[in-house]
C-alpha positions as semicolon CSV with decimal commas, in nm:
position;residue;x (nm);y (nm);z (nm)
1;X;6,676;-2,111;4,551
2;X;6,329;-2,071;4,648
3;X;6,105;-2,276;4,856
4;X;5,926;-2,570;4,701
5;X;5,548;-2,532;4,698
6;X;5,340;-2,824;4,799
7;X;5,061;-2,971;4,561
8;X;4,788;-2,823;4,768
9;X;4,917;-2,463;4,703
10;X;4,966;-2,544;4,357
11;X;4,629;-2,664;4,293
12;X;4,455;-2,379;4,483
13;X;4,669;-2,143;4,297
14;X;4,597;-2,298;3,953
15;X;4,209;-2,305;4,036
16;X;4,203;-1,949;4,146
17;X;4,399;-1,829;3,829
18;X;4,175;-2,024;3,608
19;X;3,866;-1,899;3,756
20;X;3,964;-1,547;3,863
21;X;4,262;-1,435;3,622
22;X;4,099;-1,119;3,556
23;X;4,066;-0,997;3,908
24;X;4,418;-1,115;4,009
25;X;4,701;-0,859;3,995
26;X;5,073;-0,857;3,989
27;X;5,094;-0,706;4,352
28;X;5,103;-0,930;4,663
29;X;4,898;-0,709;4,879
30;X;4,611;-0,669;4,637
31;X;4,617;-1,046;4,575
32;X;4,594;-1,124;4,951
33;X;4,278;-0,929;4,965
34;X;4,141;-1,080;4,649
35;X;4,226;-1,428;4,756
36;X;4,053;-1,371;5,116
37;X;3,735;-1,285;4,914
38;X;3,740;-1,578;4,667
39;X;3,879;-1,879;4,871
40;X;3,815;-1,989;5,238
41;X;4,164;-2,033;5,347
42;X;4,183;-2,155;5,719
43;X;4,525;-1,963;5,822
44;X;4,688;-1,627;5,743
45;X;5,015;-1,789;5,662
46;X;4,860;-2,045;5,404
47;X;4,681;-1,739;5,246
48;X;5,003;-1,552;5,209
49;X;5,187;-1,846;5,060
50;X;4,907;-1,890;4,804
51;X;4,887;-1,508;4,740
52;X;5,276;-1,507;4,672
53;X;5,276;-1,799;4,444
54;X;4,982;-1,639;4,277
55;X;5,175;-1,309;4,225
56;X;5,461;-1,507;4,101
57;X;5,264;-1,682;3,839
58;X;5,097;-1,364;3,720
59;X;5,430;-1,192;3,677
60;X;5,587;-1,464;3,495
61;X;5,314;-1,622;3,289
62;X;5,226;-1,356;3,007
63;X;4,972;-1,561;2,864
64;X;4,727;-1,554;3,172
């Protein structure tokens, strides 16, 4: 079982994917840097959670 993501993480992730799907990759480390440029995230932990969820969505969703 995985961790349950909050609505804030899901909303930010969906917005980032909608606006920047061409730049986002299937690699966590690359997504951390990309998210750091596009979004102002106050904490490193929150950025990493969002980057992990973006990476998971990019790997699982073929239609992105």
